[in-house]
N, C-alpha and C positions, 0 to 999 in steps of 0.2 A: 276615442271615437270622434271622427270629424262630423261636422254639421254644416249644412248649407246656411250661409250667413247673408245678411243684407248687403254686406260689403262685397261678397262674391257676386251677388246679383247685380249690384251697381257696376262692378268692374266688367262683367260680361256685357251688360247693356252699353257701357262705354265703348267696348270693342265693336259691338254691333253698329253703334253710331259712327265710329271711325270708318267702318266699311260701307256707310251710307245705306244700311239696312233699315227697313221700316218695322222690323220685328223687335219687340222688347219683352222682357220677362217682368211679370207682376206677381207679387206675393198675395196669396189669398188663403187665409187660415193655415192649414198645414201642407199646402201644395204651392207650386209656382206655376202660374198660367203663362202660356206663350200667346202673345197678342200683338196686334199691329199698334203703331203709334196712334194715340188718341187724336182724333180729327173731328172737326165740326160736321163732317159729312158721314161719319161712321158711328154707329152705336156699338160701344165696346162689347156689350153682352151678347150681341147678335153675330159676332164675327165667327166665321169658319175659315181657317187658313190651313194651308198645306205646305209647311216648310220642306225644303229639300233634305235628303239624307245628309248632305254636307253640313247643314245647320245642326242636326242632331249629333253628328259625329264631332263637330267642333265643340258643342256644348258638353257632351260627355267627356271629351278629352280635357277641356278646360277644368271641369270639376274634378275629374280623376287626378289631374296634376295637383289639385288642392287636397287630395286624399278623400274625395267623396265619390261614391258610386251611386248612380241614379237609376230609377226605373220610370217608365212612362205609362200613362193610361193607354187604353186600346186605340185611341185616335191620335195619340201623341200631342194632345192639346195642353197637357200639364204633366208635371213630373214631381218626384219626391226622392229623398235619399233612401236608398234600398235597405239599409240596415239600421236606421235610426228608430229608436223607441222613446217617446217622450214629447216634450213641447218643441215645436219647430219655430224657428226664427222668432 
């Protein structure tokens, strides 16, 4: 069974950086949050962002290529591995 790893998160964040995106993935307990780059003008906990479907497609495709299928919460602000049971990251 595949698991979302910190290395996968770092690799995807690097791809986002190369595309000059302000979105980054942040690990929080057993989910991964989708947030903006931390900035002295933004409070990270107060952010509401709406990534495009392209972002979600690219993320799902990237992780699927690593053998991981993901599910999103209803607002798509965080995600988790669909079939994993146990300790995450």
